[in-house]
N, C-alpha and C positions, 0 to 999 in steps of 0.2 A: 326507254321511258321518256316521255316528254314532260316538260315543266308546266304543271297546272298553275293557274293563277286564281287565288281565292279572294273574295271580298266579303267583309262582315256586314255589309249592308244588304238586306234581303232583296231590295229592288234591283240592285246591280247584279246580284247572284242569279236572280230569276232571268235576267236578260242573257246571261251566260247559258243558263239551262235551255232557254228557247233556241239560241243559236246552236248549241250542242245537239239538241234533239233533231232539229231540221237537217243539220249536216249528217248526223248519224243515219237518219231515215233515207237520205239521198244516197248514202253509200251502204245501205242495208245489206247489200250482197257481200260486203266485206265482214266476215264473222271470224272471231278468234276462237281457237280451240282451247278449252279450259283444261287445266291439269286433271280435273276429275272426269274428263271425257265428254262433257257437254260443250255446247257452243253458245256464245252470246254475241250480240252486236258489239263490235269493237268501239271503244270510246274514240271519237275523232282526235287525231293528233293536233297538238296546239300549233303546229306549223301550218295547218290548213288556213287558207286566207281569211275566211269569215271568223273562225275561232280566234285567230291571232288578232284580227282587226278589232273584234269586240273587246279583247283584253286591253288593247291600247286605248280605245275609246273610254272604257270604264275606269282605267287607271287615271286618266286625265280628269275624269269627273270626280273620282275619289279624292284627288289631290287639290280639289277646288280650282282647277284650271281647265274647265271643259273645253273641248275642241270647238273652234269656230269655223264651220265649213264655209268654203268660198261659195259665191253665188252660183258658180258653175265649175265643172271640172275641165280645165284646159290642159293642153299637152304639157305645159310647164308645171302644172300641179301633179299630173298623173305620171310621176317619175317611176313609180313601181306599184305593184298590186296592193301593198299595204297602205301606201299613201292615199289611194282611192278608197279602199275598203273601210278604213277607219272613219272616213266621212260618211260612207254609206251606213255604217253602224250607228253613227251619231244621229243622222237625220231620221233613219228608220225608228230609232228609239224615241225621238221627239214625236214622230208620227203616231207611234203606239200610245204615248201618253195623251196626245190630243184626242185620240179616239176614246180612251178611257175616261177622260174628263169631259167628253162631249163638246169639245171646243172646235166647232165647224170651221172657224176662220183659220186657226192654227193648223188644223188638219189639211185644209186646202193649200196653205203655204208649204207645208212639208211635202205633200204629194207632188206639188209643182216642182219643188227643189229636187226631190228624189227622181222625178221624171227627167230632169236635165242631166242627171248623172247616168248617162246611157251605158256607162261601163260597169255599173253596179250589178252584182250577181242577182238574178231574179229571186233567189232564195231569201233575200231580205224581206220581201213581201210576206213570205210564209213565216218568217221570224216574228214580224209584227203581229200577224194573226195568232201565232202561238203565245206570244207574250200577253196579248190582251186576254186570251183564254186563261192563262195562268193567273193573272191578276183578278179576273172575275171569279175564279174558283176558290180563291184563298179563304175567304170567309173567316169564321172563328175556329181556332184550334180546337179539335174535339177532345180536349183534356178530360180525363176521367177522374171524378171525385168519388171516393168510396161512400157507400151507404151504411157500411159497418166498419168501424175503425180497425177491425181485425181482418179485413179483406186484404187481398194481394199478398198473402203469406203462402209460400210454396214449399211444401214438404215432399219428401220422397224422390227428389231428383238427384240429390247428392248422397252417395253412400255414407254410412255412419262412421265407419272406421277409417279406411284409407280411401282418399279421393283426390282427383286432379282437376283443377279449374284453370282454363286458359283465359287470359285477358288480353284483348287487342283493342287499340283505340284509333279513331280517325282512319278507318280502313276502307271506307266506301268510295274508292276512286275508280274502280273498274279496270285499273291498269295491271300490267303483268306483275309488278312487285307485290300488289295485294294478293294475287293468286299464289305467288311464291311463299309469302308469309303464312297464308292459310294452309298451304300444303305441308309446311313444317309443323304447324299446330296439329294437323290431322295425324301426322306420323307420331306425335307424342301421345296419342290416344287419350285425350281428356274425357272426363265424365260429363263436363259442362263447358260450353264456350260462351263468354260474355263479351259483347262489343260495347265500347264506351261511347259510341255515337259518332255521327257525321257521315252522311252520304252526300257527295258533291255533285253539282254545285248547290242545289236547293232541295234535294229529296223530292223531286217531282215523281209522279208515278212511273214514268219511263226510266228515270235514273234509279229509283228504288228497285225496279224489276231487273234492269239490264246490268247495273253496276254493283248491285248488292245481292238480291235474292237468287237470281239465276246462278251466279257463281257460288254463293254460299251453299245453296241446296245441292248443287252438282258435286261439291267436294266434301260436304258433311252429310252423313246419314242422319237426317233430322228425326227419323223414327227411333233412333237409338241414342243420339246425343242431343240433349236439350240445349237450345241456344237462346240467348236473350240479347237485346240491343237497347242501349240507353238513348235518351233524347238529347241530341246535340243541337247547337244553334242552327247549323245548316239544315238539319232535319225539319225545322219549323219554317224555313223561309218560303216554302210553297204553301203554307197554311197547315201543314201537319197531317193532312188526310192520308197521304201515301205512307207516312211513318206508322200511323195507326193501322192501316191495312197490313203493313209488314208485321207488326207485333201480333196481329190476329193470326197471320199465317204461321208465326212461330209459337202460337198458343201462349203468348205472354199476356197477362191480364191487364196491365196498365203501363204507363211510362215510368212508374216507380213500383218497386216490389221488394219482397224479402224472401230470399232463397236460403233454406237452412237445412242442417242436419242436427244431430243431438248435441254437437259440440260447437258448431260455428253457425253464424248467419251473415250472409252477404246482403247488405241493404243498399239498394240502388235508388237514387233520388233524381228528380227531373229538374235540372238546371237549365235545360234548353228552352223551356216555355217562355221565359222572360228575357231572352237574348235574341230578339228578332226585330228590334226597332231600327228604322233607317239611321245609318251612321254607325250603329253597333258599338256605341261608346258607353252606354249606361251599364253599370255592374249588374249582373243577374241576381236573382233571388228566388226563394221558394214560396209557393202558396202556403198560407198559414195552416190550412187543413193538412197539408203534407208534412209540415213541421210537427204538428200534433201527432200525426201518424208515425213519424220517425221516433218521437219521444216514447210513444207506446211500444215500439219495437225494442227500444233500449230497456224500458221498464219491465217488459215481458220476456226478456232474453233468457230467463231461467237458467243462468249459468253459462250460456253460450257466449263465446267471444265474437266480436263484431268487426267486420271489414266493411267500410263505407266505400261506395262506388258512385262517382258522378262524372259527367262530361267536363264540367268547368272546374277550375282550380279555386282554392281558397286564397292562395298566395302564389307568387311567381318571382323567380330571380331574373327572368329574361324579358318580360313584357310589363307594360303598365296595365293594371286593372282599370284605373282611371288615370288621367294624366298625372304622372309623378308619384303614383301610389302603387305599392306592390301587394296590398292586401285588400280583399273584398270585404269591407267593413260591414256591409249589409248582411252578407251571408254569414260572416263571423258572429254577428249579433244573434242571428237565428239559431246557429248550431254550436257556437262557442262553449256554452255550459256543458254540452254533451261530449265534447271532444276527448276529455280524459278517459272516457269509458270505451273508446274505440281502440282496437289493436293497430289499425293502419287505415289510411284514406288513400285510395288510388283514383286518379283522374286522368283525363286526356286533354283535348282542346289545343294545347301547344303541340306542335308536331316534333316532339323531342322525347328523349328518355332522360329524366332528371331525378336524381336521388337526393332528396332533401334531408338535411339533419333535423332532428326533432325540434319543433318550435310551436308556439301558440298552443301548446298542449297536445300536439298531434304529430305522429310520424307519417310522412306523406311521400307519395311517388307520382310523378307524371309519366304515364305510359301512352303517349300520343304519337308514337313513331311507327304506327301500323302500316302506312302505305303512302301518305301524302308526300310528294317529292319536295325536299328541302335542298336547295342549291348550296354548294360550298360557298362559305362566306356569308350566308344569310344568318347564321347563328353567331353572335359576337363571341370573341375569344374570352372576354370577361363579362360576367353577369352585369346587367344594367342596374340591378338592385343588390349590391353586396351585403346589405343588411339582412338578406334572406340567405342563410348559410346552406351550402350544398356540398355533397361529396365531390372529390376531385375526379370527375368522370365526364367524358363526352363521347358521343357516337363516332364511330369510325367514318372516315371520308372515302367514298368511292371515286369513280372517275369524274362524275359531275354532281352527285348527290350524296347526302349522308345516308347511312344504312337505315333499314327499317327493322321492326321486330315486335316483340310481344312479351308477356310474362306468364309463367306457369306457377300455380299455387298448389303445392302438394300438402294435403291435410293428413295428419296421422293422429287420430284422437283429438286431444286439445292442443296439439302442436301443429305448426305450419311452417313450411319452407317456401319462400317465393324466389324463383329464379328468373332473372331478366335476360332476354336474348336479343342478339342482333341476327338478322337473316344471313349475314356473312359467315356465321358459325353456329349451326343449330345444335352442336354437341356440347359446347362450353358456354355457360352463362357469363355475362360480364359483371354481374353483381348478384349477391344472394342475401336475403333476409331470413333470419330464423326467429319466428315469433313464439 
């Protein structure tokens, strides 16, 4: 497994997607055999020169220290492939934006500069074309608003007495660990599988198809096992069209829905819609129509217990929601009055398994360790927000990355047991909730 680099700025992520697709198409003959027997185009390894160079270029941009390419690539500058390629990425990206903004002067300057870099991979010209295409296609997210507030309620998918629901978050990497996790889930024979969102880098149509749907459908029998996927922030970075194409394939009615039997309801909300601004620093929130829809689900629960599912977190012990703050006050204002009526809230977004102690009126769990590679040392030994109490647990460390995993919810009438797993041991959960 190679270390993916994510950016929470949609423009930067889209550049990654453009590079990834061009490289993948060039090496399209290299296909990986899926556990389920099918094949998909293998995600380019991050050591590939163009992929790696883009990550270096974008990291510099994200840190507000953008690269300053030299006027020309001299032997002194071209000490290695990465030294050259990072400048190729930078100039190519400037060229793409000049085209997007119809800035003929800047476009001419960038083309001339890129032309001087005779050592640049010709694939960068294709990346420019692909990126311009991505930006032109983004448009308005095709978010679906109900015409009847009782729409998007799904009955008949969860057995009424005993049932098993699998939950996995941040799974859409297309890498082998994602396939390993899904294979373990399949062996547990769930009645329903729910993904908490995020297909990397930007949920373009190519990424959705190759790094999610082809793998998902080859390993799960979708004719027998209903599956659903929430809207993550990365799922909206390309404009959301591919995500909505995906949920149509899965026969999911909208980006938010209520899945229920006679004793339980799983209410999924769309926190991804409003986390797609450049910079990725504003706290997400829900559409007011969706908040009204959620209140209706609680009011009409008819004795059912409620499990809330979102991609984003309400609070966090390890990251800032906004600088210096551990709680999403906007989301809390929208949902706070309803939290005491929930049995548990499960979210992803952070690539970790975090067992929170009950607070702000809610028992919460972060199940975002589905597949995204988190290097050893990336998670601090101590939470950055100790005011958010957590259980004394952390994921096991592998050779280079922390383990991945999922959760299984076993329903038995009005009772539920939630077992949290690491992929290093599919037989023994690391934590269990009894609701």
